[in-house]
N, C-alpha and C positions, 0 to 999 in steps of 0.2 A: 423931037422932044415930047415927052408925055404931058398932056394937058392936065390941069388940076382936077377936072371932072373925071378923066380916065383914071387918074390915081385914086380918086375917091371911090369910084366904082369897083376897082380892084380891091381896095381896102374893105369895102362893105362885104364883098364875097368872102374874103379871108376871115372877117369878123364873124360872119354867119357860120362858116365852117368850124371856127374855134368853139363857138357856143354849142354847136351840135356835138362836137367831140367831147366837150366837158360833160354835157348831159349824158352822153353814151357811157362814159367811163364810170360815172357815179351810179348808174343803174345796173351795170352788168357784173360788177365785181362781187364775188361771194363774200360774205362777212368774214370768213376766215382769212381772206387775202390780206386784210389790214393788219393781222396779228401775226407777224413773223417770228416773234420771240416774246419772252416774258415782259421785257421792258416796253415793247411796242404796244402790248395789250393794255398798258396803263394810260395810254393816250388816245385821243380821237384819231380817225383816219386822216392821212396826210396827202395832199395834192401839191406837187411842186409845179408851178406854172411859169412858162417862158414864151415870150413872143417878141416880135420886132415892131409892135404897135406904137411904141413910145407912150408917154404919159401926159400928153397935152390935151386929150379929150376923154370922153367917158367910156371908151371901148373896154379897157381892162376892168373898170368898175362894173360894167354890165356883165362881163363874163364871171366875175366873182359873185355878183348877185345871183346869177343862175345857179352857181354851185351851192350857195347858201340856201337858196330856195328849195333845192332838192334834198340837201343834207345839212341842216343847220349846225350840226356839231363838227363838221369837217374843219380841219386845219388847212389853210391855204398859205403856201410859202411862195412869194414872188421871187423866182430865181433872178430874172431880169426881164424888163420889157424894152430894153434899150439895145437889143442885138442890132448890129449894123443891118439896115434894111436889106432883106433878101439874102443875107450872107449865111448860107448853110454851114460853111466852115466855122464861123463864129458860134453858131448855135451848137454845132457838134462839140466844140471844145469847152463851152460852158457846161454842157450836159456831162461831159467827161469829167470835168473838175468837181461838179457838185454831187454826183451820184454816190460816191463812197461814204458820204456823211449821213446818208438816210437809210433807215432800216428796210428789211424785207417787207414787201407789201405796199411800199410807197408808190404812188402813181405820178408819173411825170407827163404833163400835158404840154406839148410843144407846137407852136404855130410860127414857123419860119419857113415860108413857102413861096419861092419865086415861080413855081410851076402851077400855082392855083389856076383851075379852069382847064388844065391839060389832062392827059390820060394818066397822070401819076396817081398811085393809090393812097388812100388814107388807111392806116393800119393800127392795130394794137399788137405790140411785141412784149414778150415776157423774157426776162433775162435769167441766167442760171443763178443769179443772186436773189431771185424772187421779186424783182421789181417789175412794174408795168410801165409801158411807154405808149402814149397815144399821140401819134404824129404822122406827118406825111412821109411816104416812102421816097425820100429824095437824098438820102445819104446822111441825114443828121444823126442817125443812130450809129454811124461807122465806128467812132472811137470807143463807145461803150461796148459794142460788139467785139472789137479787137481785144479789149481788156477783160470783160466779164463773160462774154459769150451770150448769144441769143438762142433760146431753145424752142421757141414757138412764136408764130406770127399768124395773125388773122387779118384779112382785108375787111374793112368796114363797108358792108353792103346792105345790112338788114335795116331797112328804113323804119320798121316798127320800133326800133330802139333809139331812133334819132329825132323823130318828129315830136316836138314838145307837147302837142295836144293829145298825143296817144300815150304819154308816159303815165305810169301808175306805180305805186309802191310795190305792187305785186311783181314787178320786174326785178326789183332789188334782190340780189342773192342768186339770180339765175347764173348758169354756166357762161363764163365770158366767151367761150368758143362759139356761142350762138351769134356773135357779132357778124360773122360772115365766113367765107371759105378759108381754109388753111392756105398759107403761102409758104413754099419751101424757103427755109432760111437762106439757102445758097442763092436764091433769086432776089434777095434784097438789093436795092440800089446802094452802092457804096462809093464814098469819095476816094479819089486816087491818092491814098496815103499809105506809105510804107509802114508796116507794123514794125515797132521797135524790136530789134533782135540783137543778141550778143553771141559771138562765137569766138574761136581762138584768135581771130584776126582783130576783132574789135566790135564796134557798134554801128548798126545801120538803122536809121530812123527817119522821121519827117519833121520839118518845120510846119506847124499846123495853123499858125496865126501870128499877127503882130499884136503887141500889148498896148492897146489904146494909142494915145497921141505920142508916146515916147519912142516908138519904132523898135522896141526890143522884140526879139523873135521868141515865140513860144513853141516848144517841141512836145512830142509825145513820149519823151524819155523820162522815166522815173529817176529821181535823184539818186536813190539807192542803187539802181542799175548802173548809172554812170560811175559811181564809186567802185564798182566791180572791175572797172578797167584799170584800176591801180593808180589813179592820179590823186594828189593831195593839194590842199590849198597852197597857193603861191607858185604852183608848178605851171609851166607853159604846156599847152595842149595843142597838137596839130589837128585842125578841123577842116573838113571840106563841106561847105554848105552851098547847094546849088553848084555853080561852076567856079566858085571862089575857094581858094585854099589859103588858110590863115593860121597863124599861131596866136593863141589867146590864153591869157592867164586865168586859171581857175581861182576865184576869190570868194571871200565871205561878204564883202561889201563893195559897192562901186568905187568908193574912194581909195581902194587898194591899188588902183591903177591911175595914171595921169589922165586928165581931161582929154577926151577924144580917142583913148586907147580901147581896143576890144577886150571883152572879158566873157568868161563863162561863170554862171552862178546857178544855185538852186533857188527857184522862186518860192513865193509864199504858199503855193499849192503843191510844192514838193517836186516840181518838174524842172528839168534842165532848161536854162534860158541863155540866149546869146544877146549881148548888148554892147554899146559904146558908152563910156562914161560921159554923160551930159550931151550926147549926140544921138541921132537916129541911126541904128544899125541898118534898118531896112532901106532907108534912103541912101545912105552912104555907099552901100554895096549893091544896091539894086535887087534886093531879095524880096520876093513876094511868095506867100504860101499858095499852094503846097510846094515845098522844095526838099530835095533829098539832103540828108545829113549823114556824114560818115566820120567816125572818130576811131583811130586805131588804139589798141591796147598800149599802155605805158611801156616804153622801152622798145617799141617796134619801129 
């Protein structure tokens, strides 16, 4: 069992790293990176901040204070600081869910890092949608990469850009690639998650998380892609999830099936979900992410 002092020591290291990454990101991005389109130019630069720090102490406030101290007009959006401690899977799916709603040039700063102190890299990644990601190379970027594509990655090694006492406004606007050496995109650490694909036979994808305390399964399947299989509301759908084979009704609301029955639905983020009405799907069927998901086309 980890002692409270050990936990605190690990937390302090992670906190220090997060502040360093925030400082780094604010100082390296060229001014044009914040303005991806006409609408974005009307607003101040935006940082979306996510950690597993929790909100019971001053850690998040300190990080935000560092950001404001360097760039007072920055907008900071707290994606969440309640990620399940050390859960890279949860961090990956929250990032996946939030990124489509932010414009080109947005910076996502992520500190969910069970490997802190190990040989894992801290990186800056740039997506094909023009967003920046400052995070550990531990797989948390996997789902964004699968959907949007990552076209450039740099390892954070240049200490001149990280140490607070050396910071100067003259750094702001420099080329972000000076952060450190290029990392081949193919070498990024990735979670073992099957990319959602559809062919003549049907859909193959992954269960990527459970949804809070309810035990619903979250998938990486876009609701629109599921509809391409030919199913309509009220229809039973054969599903293989992990090693379990079930027939589940595709519904609009949970109350469309009796209490305890399985169901398929499109969740509030537009992704396909699996659930039991008023029961935990994950506990009932013993499913834990990641798990393979296979659904045939209607009529097969």
